[in-house]
N, C-alpha and C positions, 0 to 999 in steps of 0.2 A: 377481699380485696375489693377496694372502692372503685367506682367508674373512672375516675381521674387516674388512680393507679394503673388500671387496666389500660387506659388510653396512652399513659405514658409508655408503658411496657410495648404496646402494640406499635406505636410509633418508633421505638429502638428496633424492635424486630423488622419492621418494614424497611427501615433504613439501612439495616444491615443486609438484608436480602437484595435491595436495589443497588447498594454499592457494590456487593460482590458482582452482580450482573453488569454493572457499569464497567467495572475494571475488565471483566471478560469481553465486553463489547469494544472497549477501547482498545484492548490488545488485538482483537480481530481488526480494527479499523486501521490501527498501526501496521499490521502486517500487510494488509491489502495495499496500504499506500506504498510501503517499501517495494512490494512486489510490481506495483504499477511503474514506479519509478525505474526500477531495474529493467523492466520491459522496454520503456521509453529510452532508456540508455543503449540497451542492445539494437533497438530499432534505428536509433541515430547512428550508430557505429556501422551497422549493416548497410545503411544507405551510403555512408562515406566509403566503405570498401567497395561497394557496387560501383559507384561512381569513378573510384580509382581504377578499378578493372576496366571499365568501359573506356576510359581515357588511354589506359595501356593498350588495350585492344585496337582502339582507333589509330593510335600512334604506329602500332605494328602494322596495320592495313596500309597506312599512308607510307609505308617505306621506312620507319624509324625516325621520320622528321619530326 
């Protein structure tokens, strides 16, 4: 095998390894983003429910007005 053949082979192998790792890392990033989005949605919903409960409680304390 000549130097050029070896370098071409090495480049192909390096690309294959890096691509595999890139795909795994991108999957991890996608999962993390989805989890963060879900948590943000849950936080927003929780705040809305808390605000509604506070209004209901205040209304009840004010005699239903």
